[in-house]
All heavy atoms as a GROMACS GRO file, in nm:
protein
  499
    1MET      N    1  18.425  10.009  16.628
    1MET     CA    2  18.299  10.016  16.698
    1MET      C    3  18.196   9.926  16.629
    1MET      O    4  18.180   9.932  16.507
    1MET     CB    5  18.252  10.161  16.699
    1MET     CG    6  18.124  10.183  16.771
    1MET     SD    7  18.093  10.362  16.775
    1MET     CE    8  17.941  10.363  16.854
    2SER      N    9  18.132   9.844  16.705
    2SER     CA   10  18.034   9.752  16.647
    2SER      C   11  17.900   9.823  16.627
    2SER      O   12  17.866   9.917  16.699
    2SER     CB   13  18.016   9.630  16.736
    2SER     OG   14  17.964   9.668  16.860
    3PRO      N   15  17.821   9.777  16.528
    3PRO     CA   16  17.691   9.840  16.503
    3PRO      C   17  17.595   9.814  16.619
    3PRO      O   18  17.610   9.715  16.691
    3PRO     CB   19  17.643   9.773  16.375
    3PRO     CG   20  17.718   9.646  16.365
    3PRO     CD   21  17.849   9.668  16.436
    4PRO      N   22  17.496   9.900  16.637
    4PRO     CA   23  17.398   9.879  16.744
    4PRO      C   24  17.318   9.750  16.720
    4PRO      O   25  17.307   9.703  16.607
    4PRO     CB   26  17.306  10.000  16.737
    4PRO     CG   27  17.356  10.086  16.628
    4PRO     CD   28  17.472  10.020  16.561
    5THR      N   29  17.265   9.696  16.826
    5THR     CA   30  17.185   9.574  16.819
    5THR      C   31  17.038   9.609  16.831
    5THR      O   32  16.999   9.690  16.914
    5THR     CB   33  17.224   9.478  16.933
    5THR    OG1   34  17.362   9.449  16.921
    5THR    CG2   35  17.145   9.350  16.926
    6LEU      N   36  16.956   9.548  16.748
    6LEU     CA   37  16.811   9.566  16.753
    6LEU      C   38  16.750   9.442  16.816
    6LEU      O   39  16.772   9.330  16.768
    6LEU     CB   40  16.756   9.586  16.611
    6LEU     CG   41  16.604   9.591  16.597
    6LEU    CD1   42  16.549   9.715  16.669
    6LEU    CD2   43  16.565   9.592  16.451
    7TYR      N   44  16.679   9.461  16.925
    7TYR     CA   45  16.611   9.350  16.992
    7TYR      C   46  16.463   9.357  16.960
    7TYR      O   47  16.402   9.462  16.968
    7TYR     CB   48  16.630   9.357  17.144
    7TYR     CG   49  16.772   9.333  17.187
    7TYR    CD1   50  16.858   9.438  17.212
    7TYR    CD2   51  16.819   9.203  17.202
    7TYR    CE1   52  16.989   9.416  17.250
    7TYR    CE2   53  16.950   9.180  17.240
    7TYR     CZ   54  17.034   9.287  17.265
    7TYR     OH   55  17.163   9.264  17.303
    8ILE      N   56  16.405   9.243  16.924
    8ILE     CA   57  16.262   9.235  16.896
    8ILE      C   58  16.204   9.130  16.991
    8ILE      O   59  16.250   9.016  16.995
    8ILE     CB   60  16.236   9.196  16.750
    8ILE    CG1   61  16.290   9.303  16.657
    8ILE    CG2   62  16.087   9.174  16.726
    8ILE    CD1   63  16.276   9.273  16.511
    9ILE      N   64  16.104   9.170  17.067
    9ILE     CA   65  16.039   9.081  17.162
    9ILE      C   66  15.907   9.033  17.103
    9ILE      O   67  15.818   9.112  17.073
    9ILE     CB   68  16.010   9.153  17.297
    9ILE    CG1   69  16.135   9.227  17.347
    9ILE    CG2   70  15.954   9.056  17.399
    9ILE    CD1   71  16.250   9.140  17.387
   10TYR      N   72  15.897   8.903  17.087
   10TYR     CA   73  15.775   8.844  17.031
   10TYR      C   74  15.682   8.800  17.144
   10TYR      O   75  15.726   8.746  17.244
   10TYR     CB   76  15.809   8.722  16.945
   10TYR     CG   77  15.878   8.755  16.815
   10TYR    CD1   78  16.016   8.759  16.807
   10TYR    CD2   79  15.804   8.783  16.702
   10TYR    CE1   80  16.079   8.790  16.688
   10TYR    CE2   81  15.867   8.815  16.582
   10TYR     CZ   82  16.004   8.817  16.576
   10TYR     OH   83  16.066   8.848  16.460
   11ASN      N   84  15.550   8.822  17.125
   11ASN     CA   85  15.448   8.773  17.219
   11ASN      C   86  15.382   8.652  17.154
   11ASN      O   87  15.265   8.654  17.118
   11ASN     CB   88  15.345   8.883  17.247
   11ASN     CG   89  15.240   8.837  17.346
   11ASN    OD1   90  15.262   8.746  17.422
   11ASN    ND2   91  15.124   8.901  17.344
   12ALA      N   92  15.460   8.547  17.135
   12ALA     CA   93  15.411   8.428  17.068
   12ALA      C   94  15.497   8.309  17.109
   12ALA      O   95  15.611   8.325  17.148
   12ALA     CB   96  15.414   8.447  16.917
   13SER      N   97  15.439   8.192  17.099
   13SER     CA   98  15.510   8.069  17.130
   13SER      C   99  15.537   7.994  16.999
   13SER      O  100  15.452   7.991  16.910
   13SER     CB  101  15.426   7.981  17.222
   13SER     OG  102  15.483   7.853  17.235
   14ALA      N  103  15.654   7.933  16.987
   14ALA     CA  104  15.690   7.862  16.865
   14ALA      C  105  15.630   7.722  16.858
   14ALA      O  106  15.644   7.655  16.756
   14ALA     CB  107  15.841   7.855  16.852
   15SER      N  108  15.563   7.677  16.965
   15SER     CA  109  15.504   7.543  16.963
   15SER      C  110  15.379   7.541  16.874
   15SER      O  111  15.324   7.646  16.839
   15SER     CB  112  15.465   7.501  17.105
   15SER     OG  113  15.354   7.578  17.149
   16ILE      N  114  15.336   7.422  16.838
   16ILE     CA  115  15.215   7.408  16.756
   16ILE      C  116  15.096   7.469  16.828
   16ILE      O  117  15.018   7.545  16.770
   16ILE     CB  118  15.188   7.259  16.723
   16ILE    CG1  119  15.300   7.202  16.637
   16ILE    CG2  120  15.052   7.242  16.656
   16ILE    CD1  121  15.312   7.266  16.500
   17MET      N  122  15.080   7.440  16.957
   17MET     CA  123  14.968   7.496  17.032
   17MET      C  124  14.981   7.648  17.043
   17MET      O  125  14.881   7.719  17.038
   17MET     CB  126  14.959   7.433  17.172
   17MET     CG  127  14.908   7.290  17.172
   17MET     SD  128  14.750   7.270  17.085
   17MET     CE  129  14.642   7.364  17.190
   18GLY      N  130  15.103   7.697  17.057
   18GLY     CA  131  15.124   7.841  17.063
   18GLY      C  132  15.084   7.908  16.933
   18GLY      O  133  15.022   8.015  16.933
   19LYS      N  134  15.117   7.846  16.822
   19LYS     CA  135  15.081   7.903  16.692
   19LYS      C  136  14.929   7.900  16.671
   19LYS      O  137  14.872   7.996  16.620
   19LYS     CB  138  15.151   7.827  16.579
   19LYS     CG  139  15.300   7.854  16.578
   19LYS     CD  140  15.371   7.776  16.471
   19LYS     CE  141  15.519   7.791  16.496
   19LYS     NZ  142  15.601   7.811  16.388
   20LEU      N  143  14.867   7.791  16.713
   20LEU     CA  144  14.721   7.784  16.702
   20LEU      C  145  14.654   7.888  16.792
   20LEU      O  146  14.558   7.954  16.751
   20LEU     CB  147  14.672   7.643  16.738
   20LEU     CG  148  14.707   7.534  16.638
   20LEU    CD1  149  14.669   7.397  16.693
   20LEU    CD2  150  14.640   7.560  16.504
   21SER      N  151  14.705   7.903  16.912
   21SER     CA  152  14.652   8.002  17.005
   21SER      C  153  14.670   8.142  16.949
   21SER      O  154  14.579   8.225  16.954
   21SER     CB  155  14.722   7.989  17.140
   21SER     OG  156  14.684   8.093  17.227
   22TYR      N  157  14.787   8.171  16.896
   22TYR     CA  158  14.812   8.303  16.837
   22TYR      C  159  14.718   8.328  16.719
   22TYR      O  160  14.662   8.436  16.705
   22TYR     CB  161  14.958   8.317  16.792
   22TYR     CG  162  14.982   8.451  16.728
   22TYR    CD1  163  14.998   8.564  16.806
   22TYR    CD2  164  14.984   8.466  16.590
   22TYR    CE1  165  15.015   8.688  16.749
   22TYR    CE2  166  15.002   8.589  16.531
   22TYR     CZ  167  15.018   8.700  16.611
   22TYR     OH  168  15.034   8.824  16.554
   23GLY      N  169  14.702   8.228  16.633
   23GLY     CA  170  14.612   8.242  16.518
   23GLY      C  171  14.471   8.272  16.562
   23GLY      O  172  14.404   8.358  16.504
   24TYR      N  173  14.425   8.203  16.666
   24TYR     CA  174  14.291   8.228  16.719
   24TYR      C  175  14.280   8.371  16.771
   24TYR      O  176  14.184   8.442  16.741
   24TYR     CB  177  14.257   8.127  16.828
   24TYR     CG  178  14.124   8.152  16.892
   24TYR    CD1  179  14.007   8.116  16.826
   24TYR    CD2  180  14.114   8.214  17.016
   24TYR    CE1  181  13.883   8.142  16.883
   24TYR    CE2  182  13.991   8.240  17.073
   24TYR     CZ  183  13.876   8.203  17.006
   24TYR     OH  184  13.754   8.229  17.062
   25ARG      N  185  14.380   8.413  16.852
   25ARG     CA  186  14.378   8.550  16.906
   25ARG      C  187  14.381   8.653  16.793
   25ARG      O  188  14.313   8.754  16.798
   25ARG     CB  189  14.499   8.574  16.997
   25ARG     CG  190  14.488   8.514  17.131
   25ARG     CD  191  14.591   8.566  17.231
   25ARG     NE  192  14.713   8.623  17.179
   25ARG     CZ  193  14.830   8.560  17.173
   25ARG    NH1  194  14.840   8.434  17.214
   25ARG    NH2  195  14.936   8.621  17.127
   26LYS      N  196  14.460   8.626  16.691
   26LYS     CA  197  14.475   8.718  16.578
   26LYS      C  198  14.344   8.730  16.501
   26LYS      O  199  14.304   8.840  16.463
   26LYS     CB  200  14.587   8.670  16.487
   26LYS     CG  201  14.612   8.755  16.368
   26LYS     CD  202  14.690   8.876  16.405
   26LYS     CE  203  14.727   8.954  16.279
   26LYS     NZ  204  14.773   9.086  16.310
   27LEU      N  205  14.278   8.618  16.480
   27LEU     CA  206  14.154   8.618  16.401
   27LEU      C  207  14.034   8.671  16.478
   27LEU      O  208  13.947   8.736  16.420
   27LEU     CB  209  14.126   8.478  16.348
   27LEU     CG  210  14.228   8.426  16.247
   27LEU    CD1  211  14.200   8.280  16.214
   27LEU    CD2  212  14.229   8.511  16.121
   28THR      N  213  14.028   8.643  16.607
   28THR     CA  214  13.911   8.684  16.684
   28THR      C  215  13.933   8.812  16.762
   28THR      O  216  13.838   8.883  16.793
   28THR     CB  217  13.869   8.573  16.782
   28THR    OG1  218  13.975   8.551  16.875
   28THR    CG2  219  13.833   8.446  16.708
   29ASN      N  220  14.058   8.839  16.801
   29ASN     CA  221  14.095   8.957  16.878
   29ASN      C  222  14.001   8.977  16.997
   29ASN      O  223  13.955   9.088  17.023
   29ASN     CB  224  14.098   9.081  16.789
   29ASN     CG  225  14.176   9.194  16.852
   29ASN    OD1  226  14.259   9.173  16.939
   29ASN    ND2  227  14.150   9.315  16.808
   30THR      N  228  13.973   8.869  17.069
   30THR     CA  229  13.882   8.878  17.183
   30THR      C  230  13.953   8.890  17.316
   30THR      O  231  13.890   8.926  17.415
   30THR     CB  232  13.792   8.752  17.188
   30THR    OG1  233  13.875   8.637  17.200
   30THR    CG2  234  13.706   8.741  17.065
   31ASP      N  235  14.081   8.861  17.321
   31ASP     CA  236  14.153   8.857  17.450
   31ASP      C  237  14.237   8.982  17.467
   31ASP      O  238  14.351   8.988  17.425
   31ASP     CB  239  14.240   8.731  17.456
   31ASP     CG  240  14.294   8.706  17.595
   31ASP    OD1  241  14.274   8.790  17.684
   31ASP    OD2  242  14.356   8.600  17.614
   32LYS      N  243  14.181   9.084  17.531
   32LYS     CA  244  14.253   9.212  17.550
   32LYS      C  245  14.367   9.197  17.649
   32LYS      O  246  14.461   9.276  17.647
   32LYS     CB  247  14.156   9.320  17.598
   32LYS     CG  248  14.042   9.347  17.502
   32LYS     CD  249  14.093   9.398  17.370
   32LYS     CE  250  13.976   9.425  17.278
   32LYS     NZ  251  14.012   9.444  17.142
   33CYS      N  252  14.363   9.096  17.736
   33CYS     CA  253  14.471   9.074  17.832
   33CYS      C  254  14.592   9.009  17.767
   33CYS      O  255  14.702   9.013  17.819
   33CYS     CB  256  14.423   8.987  17.948
   33CYS     SG  257  14.299   9.068  18.049
   34ASN      N  258  14.572   8.944  17.654
   34ASN     CA  259  14.680   8.874  17.584
   34ASN      C  260  14.674   8.914  17.437
   34ASN      O  261  14.632   8.835  17.352
   34ASN     CB  262  14.665   8.723  17.602
   34ASN     CG  263  14.790   8.648  17.565
   34ASN    OD1  264  14.894   8.708  17.540
   34ASN    ND2  265  14.780   8.518  17.557
   35PRO      N  266  14.716   9.036  17.403
   35PRO     CA  267  14.700   9.086  17.266
   35PRO      C  268  14.788   9.012  17.166
   35PRO      O  269  14.880   8.940  17.204
   35PRO     CB  270  14.740   9.232  17.278
   35PRO     CG  271  14.835   9.234  17.393
   35PRO     CD  272  14.786   9.129  17.489
   36THR      N  273  14.760   9.035  17.040
   36THR     CA  274  14.842   8.976  16.936
   36THR      C  275  14.979   9.041  16.936
   36THR      O  276  15.002   9.141  17.004
   36THR     CB  277  14.776   8.993  16.798
   36THR    OG1  278  14.756   9.131  16.773
   36THR    CG2  279  14.644   8.919  16.791
   37CYS      N  280  15.069   8.984  16.863
   37CYS     CA  281  15.210   9.024  16.866
   37CYS      C  282  15.242   9.126  16.756
   37CYS      O  283  15.239   9.092  16.638
   37CYS     CB  284  15.295   8.897  16.849
   37CYS     SG  285  15.471   8.928  16.842
   38ALA      N  286  15.273   9.249  16.796
   38ALA     CA  287  15.307   9.353  16.698
   38ALA      C  288  15.435   9.317  16.624
   38ALA      O  289  15.447   9.344  16.504
   38ALA     CB  290  15.320   9.487  16.768
   39ALA      N  291  15.530   9.255  16.693
   39ALA     CA  292  15.655   9.215  16.627
   39ALA      C  293  15.628   9.111  16.518
   39ALA      O  294  15.691   9.115  16.412
   39ALA     CB  295  15.755   9.161  16.729
   40CYS      N  296  15.534   9.021  16.543
   40CYS     CA  297  15.497   8.922  16.441
   40CYS      C  298  15.441   8.991  16.317
   40CYS      O  299  15.470   8.953  16.204
   40CYS     CB  300  15.394   8.824  16.497
   40CYS     SG  301  15.453   8.721  16.631
   41ASP      N  302  15.359   9.094  16.340
   41ASP     CA  303  15.301   9.169  16.228
   41ASP      C  304  15.409   9.238  16.147
   41ASP      O  305  15.406   9.239  16.025
   41ASP     CB  306  15.201   9.272  16.278
   41ASP     CG  307  15.075   9.210  16.336
   41ASP    OD1  308  15.045   9.094  16.300
   41ASP    OD2  309  15.008   9.276  16.416
   42ILE      N  310  15.509   9.296  16.215
   42ILE     CA  311  15.616   9.368  16.147
   42ILE      C  312  15.706   9.274  16.069
   42ILE      O  313  15.740   9.299  15.954
   42ILE     CB  314  15.699   9.450  16.248
   42ILE    CG1  315  15.614   9.562  16.306
   42ILE    CG2  316  15.826   9.503  16.184
   42ILE    CD1  317  15.677   9.630  16.426
   43THR      N  318  15.746   9.165  16.131
   43THR     CA  319  15.847   9.077  16.070
   43THR      C  320  15.789   8.965  15.983
   43THR      O  321  15.853   8.920  15.889
   43THR     CB  322  15.936   9.013  16.177
   43THR    OG1  323  15.856   8.933  16.265
   43THR    CG2  324  16.010   9.119  16.256
   44HIS      N  325  15.668   8.919  16.016
   44HIS     CA  326  15.612   8.804  15.945
   44HIS      C  327  15.474   8.831  15.884
   44HIS      O  328  15.412   8.742  15.828
   44HIS     CB  329  15.600   8.684  16.040
   44HIS     CG  330  15.733   8.628  16.078
   44HIS    ND1  331  15.813   8.687  16.171
   44HIS    CD2  332  15.800   8.520  16.034
   44HIS    CE1  333  15.924   8.618  16.185
   44HIS    NE2  334  15.920   8.516  16.102
   45GLY      N  335  15.424   8.953  15.897
   45GLY     CA  336  15.294   8.984  15.840
   45GLY      C  337  15.181   8.917  15.913
   45GLY      O  338  15.077   8.890  15.855
   46GLY      N  339  15.200   8.886  16.039
   46GLY     CA  340  15.093   8.826  16.120
   46GLY      C  341  15.101   8.676  16.129
   46GLY      O  342  15.175   8.624  16.209
   47LEU      N  343  15.028   8.607  16.045
   47LEU     CA  344  15.017   8.462  16.059
   47LEU      C  345  15.112   8.383  15.970
   47LEU      O  346  15.110   8.261  15.972
   47LEU     CB  347  14.872   8.419  16.029
   47LEU     CG  348  14.768   8.473  16.127
   47LEU    CD1  349  14.628   8.433  16.082
   47LEU    CD2  350  14.794   8.422  16.267
   48HIS      N  351  15.195   8.447  15.893
   48HIS     CA  352  15.288   8.376  15.805
   48HIS      C  353  15.404   8.318  15.885
   48HIS      O  354  15.445   8.372  15.987
   48HIS     CB  355  15.342   8.470  15.698
   48HIS     CG  356  15.235   8.526  15.611
   48HIS    ND1  357  15.185   8.460  15.501
   48HIS    CD2  358  15.165   8.641  15.620
   48HIS    CE1  359  15.090   8.533  15.446
   48HIS    NE2  360  15.076   8.643  15.516
   49LEU      N  361  15.459   8.208  15.838
   49LEU     CA  362  15.570   8.143  15.906
   49LEU      C  363  15.705   8.197  15.860
   49LEU      O  364  15.804   8.184  15.932
   49LEU     CB  365  15.566   7.991  15.885
   49LEU     CG  366  15.443   7.922  15.944
   49LEU    CD1  367  15.447   7.773  15.911
   49LEU    CD2  368  15.436   7.944  16.093
   50ASP      N  369  15.709   8.258  15.743
   50ASP     CA  370  15.836   8.312  15.694
   50ASP      C  371  15.833   8.465  15.700
   50ASP      O  372  15.727   8.527  15.706
   50ASP     CB  373  15.865   8.264  15.551
   50ASP     CG  374  15.753   8.295  15.454
   50ASP    OD1  375  15.639   8.318  15.500
   50ASP    OD2  376  15.777   8.295  15.334
   51GLU      N  377  15.951   8.524  15.699
   51GLU     CA  378  15.961   8.670  15.708
   51GLU      C  379  15.910   8.736  15.580
   51GLU      O  380  15.924   8.680  15.471
   51GLU     CB  381  16.107   8.711  15.731
   51GLU     CG  382  16.160   8.666  15.864
   51GLU     CD  383  16.306   8.707  15.884
   51GLU    OE1  384  16.379   8.726  15.784
   51GLU    OE2  385  16.346   8.719  16.000
   52THR      N  386  15.853   8.855  15.595
   52THR     CA  387  15.803   8.929  15.479
   52THR      C  388  15.921   8.985  15.399
   52THR      O  389  16.029   9.005  15.451
   52THR     CB  390  15.713   9.046  15.521
   52THR    OG1  391  15.790   9.139  15.596
   52THR    CG2  392  15.593   8.999  15.601
   53ALA      N  393  15.896   9.011  15.272
   53ALA     CA  394  15.998   9.070  15.186
   53ALA      C  395  16.039   9.208  15.239
   53ALA      O  396  16.156   9.245  15.235
   53ALA     CB  397  15.946   9.082  15.043
   54GLN      N  398  15.942   9.284  15.291
   54GLN     CA  399  15.972   9.416  15.345
   54GLN      C  400  16.065   9.407  15.465
   54GLN      O  401  16.157   9.488  15.479
   54GLN     CB  402  15.843   9.489  15.385
   54GLN     CG  403  15.753   9.524  15.271
   54GLN     CD  404  15.655   9.410  15.238
   54GLN    OE1  405  15.660   9.302  15.294
   54GLN    NE2  406  15.565   9.437  15.144
   55TRP      N  407  16.044   9.309  15.552
   55TRP     CA  408  16.130   9.293  15.669
   55TRP      C  409  16.270   9.249  15.628
   55TRP      O  410  16.369   9.297  15.680
   55TRP     CB  411  16.068   9.196  15.768
   55TRP     CG  412  16.157   9.170  15.886
   55TRP    CD1  413  16.214   9.052  15.922
   55TRP    CD2  414  16.202   9.267  15.982
   55TRP    NE1  415  16.291   9.068  16.034
   55TRP    CE2  416  16.285   9.199  16.074
   55TRP    CE3  417  16.180   9.402  16.000
   55TRP    CZ2  418  16.347   9.264  16.180
   55TRP    CZ3  419  16.240   9.466  16.107
   55TRP    CH2  420  16.323   9.396  16.196
   56LYS      N  421  16.279   9.158  15.532
   56LYS     CA  422  16.409   9.115  15.483
   56LYS      C  423  16.486   9.233  15.423
   56LYS      O  424  16.606   9.248  15.446
   56LYS     CB  425  16.393   9.003  15.379
   56LYS     CG  426  16.349   8.871  15.439
   56LYS     CD  427  16.331   8.767  15.330
   56LYS     CE  428  16.279   8.637  15.387
   56LYS     NZ  429  16.256   8.537  15.283
   57ALA      N  430  16.416   9.318  15.349
   57ALA     CA  431  16.481   9.436  15.290
   57ALA      C  432  16.525   9.534  15.399
   57ALA      O  433  16.634   9.591  15.391
   57ALA     CB  434  16.386   9.504  15.192
   58ALA      N  435  16.442   9.552  15.500
   58ALA     CA  436  16.476   9.641  15.611
   58ALA      C  437  16.599   9.590  15.685
   58ALA      O  438  16.689   9.668  15.720
   58ALA     CB  439  16.359   9.657  15.706
   59LYS      N  440  16.606   9.459  15.710
   59LYS     CA  441  16.724   9.401  15.776
   59LYS      C  442  16.850   9.422  15.693
   59LYS      O  443  16.954   9.460  15.745
   59LYS     CB  444  16.704   9.251  15.801
   59LYS     CG  445  16.611   9.218  15.913
   59LYS     CD  446  16.618   9.072  15.956
   59LYS     CE  447  16.621   8.973  15.844
   59LYS     NZ  448  16.620   8.834  15.889
   60ALA      N  449  16.838   9.397  15.564
   60ALA     CA  450  16.954   9.415  15.475
   60ALA      C  451  16.999   9.561  15.476
   60ALA      O  452  17.119   9.590  15.481
   60ALA     CB  453  16.919   9.370  15.333
   61SER      N  454  16.904   9.652  15.473
   61SER     CA  455  16.936   9.796  15.475
   61SER      C  456  17.004   9.835  15.605
   61SER      O  457  17.101   9.911  15.605
   61SER     CB  458  16.809   9.877  15.456
   61SER     OG  459  16.833  10.013  15.469
   62MET      N  460  16.956   9.781  15.717
   62MET     CA  461  17.019   9.811  15.848
   62MET      C  462  17.162   9.757  15.853
   62MET      O  463  17.251   9.823  15.905
   62MET     CB  464  16.935   9.753  15.962
   62MET     CG  465  16.809   9.829  15.990
   62MET     SD  466  16.720   9.766  16.134
   62MET     CE  467  16.621   9.637  16.059
   63LEU      N  468  17.181   9.638  15.798
   63LEU     CA  469  17.316   9.580  15.799
   63LEU      C  470  17.412   9.660  15.710
   63LEU      O  471  17.526   9.681  15.746
   63LEU     CB  472  17.310   9.434  15.753
   63LEU     CG  473  17.246   9.337  15.852
   63LEU    CD1  474  17.230   9.200  15.788
   63LEU    CD2  475  17.331   9.327  15.977
   64GLU      N  476  17.361   9.703  15.595
   64GLU     CA  477  17.445   9.781  15.503
   64GLU      C  478  17.485   9.916  15.562
   64GLU      O  479  17.597   9.961  15.544
   64GLU     CB  480  17.372   9.803  15.371
   64GLU     CG  481  17.361   9.680  15.285
   64GLU     CD  482  17.274   9.702  15.164
   64GLU    OE1  483  17.224   9.816  15.142
   64GLU    OE2  484  17.251   9.604  15.092
   65SER      N  485  17.390   9.979  15.631
   65SER     CA  486  17.418  10.112  15.686
   65SER      C  487  17.490  10.107  15.819
   65SER      O  488  17.535  10.209  15.870
   65SER     CB  489  17.288  10.192  15.701
   65SER     OG  490  17.209  10.136  15.805
   66GLY      N  491  17.498   9.987  15.877
   66GLY     CA  492  17.563   9.973  16.006
   66GLY      C  493  17.477  10.017  16.122
   66GLY      O  494  17.524  10.037  16.233
   67ALA      N  495  17.348  10.033  16.097
   67ALA     CA  496  17.255  10.076  16.203
   67ALA      C  497  17.206   9.960  16.283
   67ALA      O  498  17.214   9.848  16.250
   67ALA     CB  499  17.137  10.150  16.142
   0.00000   0.00000   0.00000
């Protein structure tokens, strides 16, 4: 039996303009129709380009436990 799959949906674009737009939304939080990305906060700490140490540890723990 294979382990379950975790899907994370990001509300962000990987383009330069998408990152700038996300950064603006994150810093100003003025657009209630287009909120910031909760998945980005969990996995990358918001505006960082690399994954947080906590997220890397959580992924490793999930892989080890087969969850």
